[in-house]
C-alpha distance (Angstrom), angle and dihedral (degrees) to the residues before:
residue distance angle dihedral
X1 . . .
X2 3.78 . .
X3 3.78 99.2 .
X4 3.81 93.7 178.5
X5 3.81 118.8 77.5
X6 3.80 110.6 -160.7
X7 3.80 118.2 -154.4
X8 3.78 120.6 -177.2
X9 3.81 107.8 -154.5
X10 3.80 127.0 -172.2
X11 3.81 115.3 -166.3
X12 3.79 132.2 118.6
X13 3.83 91.1 -147.4
X14 3.82 98.7 88.8
X15 3.85 96.3 175.8
X16 3.82 90.1 56.6
X17 3.80 92.0 50.1
X18 3.80 93.6 45.6
X19 3.81 92.5 49.9
X20 3.81 89.9 59.3
X21 3.80 95.0 35.8
X22 3.81 94.0 59.2
X23 3.80 92.6 52.6
X24 3.81 92.8 45.2
X25 3.81 91.9 49.5
X26 3.78 92.4 52.8
X27 3.82 92.6 46.4
X28 3.81 94.5 47.3
X29 3.79 92.9 45.8
X30 3.80 98.1 46.3
X31 3.81 101.2 34.5
X32 3.81 105.0 27.5
X33 3.79 105.0 24.0
X34 3.82 89.9 -126.4
X35 3.77 129.3 133.6
X36 3.80 114.2 -134.7
X37 3.81 115.3 -137.0
X38 3.81 114.6 -170.2
X39 3.80 120.4 -165.7
X40 3.81 101.3 -163.0
X41 3.81 123.4 -162.1
X42 3.80 126.3 177.6
X43 3.82 92.0 -154.5
X44 3.79 140.1 -2.4
X45 3.81 96.0 -70.4
X46 3.81 110.7 118.0
X47 3.81 95.3 1.4
X48 3.81 97.7 114.3
X49 3.82 90.2 45.0
X50 3.82 91.8 53.1
X51 3.79 91.3 48.9
X52 3.80 89.6 52.7
X53 3.81 94.8 48.9
X54 3.83 103.3 38.1
X55 3.78 134.3 57.4
X56 3.80 94.7 -117.8
X57 3.82 116.5 -161.9
X58 3.81 99.3 -177.2
X59 3.80 137.9 8.7
X60 3.81 122.3 -150.1
X61 3.82 120.6 -170.9
X62 3.80 134.6 -179.9
X63 3.80 117.1 -142.1
X64 3.82 99.0 -135.1
X65 3.80 109.3 59.4
X66 3.84 129.5 165.8
X67 3.81 98.7 -112.5
X68 3.80 107.9 22.4
X69 3.79 133.3 -3.9
X70 3.77 121.4 -93.7
X71 3.80 95.2 -111.3
X72 3.82 90.0 60.3
X73 3.80 89.2 51.8
X74 3.81 91.5 49.1
X75 3.79 88.6 54.5
X76 3.81 90.1 53.6
X77 3.80 91.4 47.8
X78 3.79 91.5 52.8
X79 3.82 91.4 45.0
X80 3.82 88.5 54.3
X81 3.81 89.2 61.6
X82 3.81 97.2 -105.1
X83 3.82 113.5 133.6
X84 3.79 98.2 170.9
X85 3.83 116.0 142.5
X86 3.81 114.1 -86.3
X87 3.80 129.7 -159.9
X88 3.82 107.8 -151.9
X89 3.80 117.6 -169.6
X90 3.78 141.1 173.6
X91 3.79 140.3 177.0
X92 3.78 88.6 -131.1
X93 3.77 136.4 24.9
X94 3.80 118.7 -32.7
X95 3.82 121.7 -135.9
X96 3.78 117.7 -88.3
X97 3.81 95.1 -125.4
X98 3.78 110.3 99.9
X99 3.83 130.3 -153.8
X100 3.79 126.3 -160.6
X101 3.79 114.6 -105.9
X102 3.81 93.5 21.7
X103 3.81 121.6 122.4
X104 3.82 111.4 -151.4
X105 3.82 112.1 -152.0
X106 3.78 140.8 156.9
X107 3.79 117.4 -101.8
X108 3.80 91.5 -112.3
X109 3.82 90.3 55.9
X110 3.81 94.8 45.7
X111 3.81 96.3 95.6
X112 3.80 93.4 51.2
X113 3.79 93.7 47.2
X114 3.81 93.1 46.5
X115 3.79 90.5 53.0
X116 3.82 92.9 45.4
X117 3.79 93.6 50.0
X118 3.81 92.4 44.3
X119 3.81 90.3 53.3
X120 3.79 91.2 47.4
X121 3.80 91.1 52.3
X122 3.79 91.7 49.9
X123 3.81 90.3 49.6
X124 3.80 90.9 51.7
X125 3.78 90.1 51.3
X126 3.81 93.3 51.9
X127 3.81 97.2 77.0
X128 3.79 109.0 121.3
X129 3.80 98.0 -113.5
X130 3.82 92.5 52.6
X131 3.80 93.1 43.4
X132 3.79 92.0 49.8
X133 3.80 91.4 52.8
X134 3.79 94.6 46.5
X135 3.81 95.4 46.2
X136 3.80 92.5 50.4
X137 3.82 91.3 45.2
X138 3.81 93.1 48.9
X139 3.82 91.2 48.3
X140 3.80 89.4 51.5
X141 3.81 89.3 53.7
X142 3.81 89.0 54.1
X143 3.80 89.7 49.5
X144 3.80 88.8 53.9
X145 3.80 87.4 54.3
X146 3.81 89.4 53.4
X147 3.81 88.2 51.3
X148 3.80 91.9 52.7
X149 3.80 92.4 50.7
X150 3.79 92.9 47.8
X151 3.79 94.5 45.8
X152 3.80 90.2 52.8
X153 3.80 93.7 45.8
X154 3.82 92.2 49.2
X155 3.80 97.5 35.0
X156 3.85 96.1 130.9
X157 3.83 88.2 63.3
X158 3.77 99.2 22.7
X159 3.82 95.3 134.0
X160 3.81 93.1 59.3
X161 3.78 91.4 40.4
X162 3.80 92.0 52.1
X163 3.80 91.1 53.5
X164 3.79 96.2 44.2
X165 3.80 100.6 41.4
X166 3.79 118.7 4.5
X167 3.80 101.5 45.1
X168 3.78 95.7 53.3
X169 3.78 120.0 94.0
X170 3.76 135.1 -142.8
X171 3.78 143.7 63.1
X172 3.80 94.4 -65.9
X173 3.79 94.0 60.8
X174 3.80 94.6 52.4
X175 3.80 88.3 53.9
X176 3.80 91.5 43.8
X177 3.79 91.7 55.1
X178 3.79 90.1 50.6
X179 3.82 90.8 49.2
X180 3.81 93.0 50.0
X181 3.80 92.8 50.5
X182 3.80 89.8 47.4
X183 3.81 88.0 53.0
X184 3.82 90.8 50.2
X185 3.80 88.8 50.7
X186 3.79 91.8 51.5
X187 3.79 92.4 48.3
X188 3.80 93.0 49.6
X189 3.81 91.8 48.4
X190 3.81 90.5 49.6
X191 3.79 90.3 51.1
X192 3.78 92.0 51.8
X193 3.82 94.2 47.7
X194 3.78 89.0 75.6
X195 3.77 91.4 62.8
X196 3.81 111.2 100.6
X197 3.77 96.6 -132.0
X198 3.80 116.3 41.2
X199 3.78 105.8 -117.5
X200 3.79 128.6 -137.0
X201 3.82 86.6 -113.2
X202 3.82 89.5 58.8
X203 3.81 91.2 50.8
X204 3.80 92.0 50.0
X205 3.80 92.0 47.8
X206 3.79 91.0 50.3
X207 3.79 90.6 51.5
X208 3.81 91.2 48.6
X209 3.79 91.7 48.2
X210 3.80 89.8 52.8
X211 3.81 89.8 54.5
X212 3.80 96.0 39.1
X213 3.81 93.8 55.1
X214 3.82 88.3 74.2
X215 3.83 93.4 49.7
X216 3.80 94.0 98.5
X217 3.82 94.4 51.5
X218 3.81 98.6 36.8
X219 3.82 99.5 39.4
X220 3.81 114.7 13.8
X221 3.79 98.6 37.3
X222 3.81 91.5 37.6
X223 3.82 91.6 50.9
X224 3.80 92.8 47.8
X225 3.81 92.7 48.0
X226 3.81 91.8 49.8
X227 3.81 92.0 46.4
X228 3.81 96.5 47.0
X229 3.81 108.0 14.7
X230 3.78 129.5 100.3
X231 3.80 121.1 -109.4
X232 3.79 118.9 -139.2
X233 3.81 135.3 179.2
X234 3.80 124.0 -135.8
X235 3.84 120.7 -136.0
X236 3.81 89.6 -101.3
X237 3.81 91.8 54.5
X238 3.81 102.0 -101.5
X239 3.82 112.5 146.1
X240 3.80 111.9 -132.5
X241 3.77 135.4 -175.3
X242 3.79 118.7 -149.0
X243 3.80 109.7 -130.0
X244 3.78 116.3 -121.5
X245 3.78 114.1 -94.3
X246 3.80 94.1 3.4
X247 3.79 118.5 99.7
X248 3.79 99.8 -161.3
X249 3.79 104.5 25.1
X250 3.82 122.0 97.6
X251 3.78 146.5 178.2
X252 3.81 108.2 -130.2
X253 3.80 115.6 -136.5
X254 3.77 97.9 -162.2
X255 3.81 119.5 120.0
X256 3.81 93.3 -80.2
X257 3.80 93.5 47.2
X258 3.79 93.5 49.9
X259 3.81 91.6 46.9
X260 3.81 91.0 50.8
X261 3.78 90.8 50.7
X262 3.81 90.5 53.8
X263 3.81 91.4 47.7
X264 3.81 91.5 51.8
X265 3.80 92.3 50.6
X266 3.81 91.3 49.2
X267 3.82 92.3 45.8
X268 3.79 93.7 53.6
X269 3.81 93.4 42.7
X270 3.81 90.1 55.3
X271 3.81 90.6 44.8
X272 3.81 92.3 52.8
X273 3.80 91.4 48.8
X274 3.81 89.6 55.3
X275 3.81 93.2 41.5
X276 3.79 91.6 53.6
X277 3.78 90.4 55.9
X278 3.82 94.4 43.8
X279 3.81 97.0 47.3
X280 3.79 97.8 40.5
X281 3.81 105.0 33.6
X282 3.82 111.5 77.8
X283 3.79 116.3 -117.9
X284 3.79 112.6 -102.9
């Protein structure tokens, strides 16, 4: 579902950027379920490299930069083959030369235009075909994370394990991986219960287990419904997805439903990152 929104920002005035960044992060997190990622540069150094190595959603550039002006940098960005939208701002007058796909704004209007363009991009990405592809792709990434955890936990017999579990395909195996990790979690928690004082590791595992228990419903079942279910539209225009095997139960794909889907994907990604460390790294 693309729950990370990457913004490449070029401005040597860090306090100005951070004042807008904090507000954007809160808005994207609470209203859209997205996580804002800002790649901040004070000048042109490293900009083209970041564009080549990250899936940039929006570029924001100040006109007056320490080494070369922003319009020169925009020319280099376009010459590199990147035609992503750019918001170009200045406290004073902007240069007369115009580039396609560049929004020329005053510095005081920059925050409003950044938010407007971000919302427009999220709206464009919410068509059903795009959403379906992103949700399935993001779920696959989480399944890869399950694979990594399992391969590490079963490393002494990883060849057999890879044949028996990881190399099979289908809905059942995704669920099986989740069940095995849940079993590993339970075993580790049971082992730690015998320790007189409950350790910080035990507390973290308990928190992860509380999150992970909803993995099947919020990720596996959600992914399978999106991949194979039928989309419908209510009379008032709300897009709905009929849940698999349930005649009258739906996932709503209005703004709140899409935001909740993003939040669930982010929640379980962060949980798996912590689980990998807790289950694989020996307790000190």
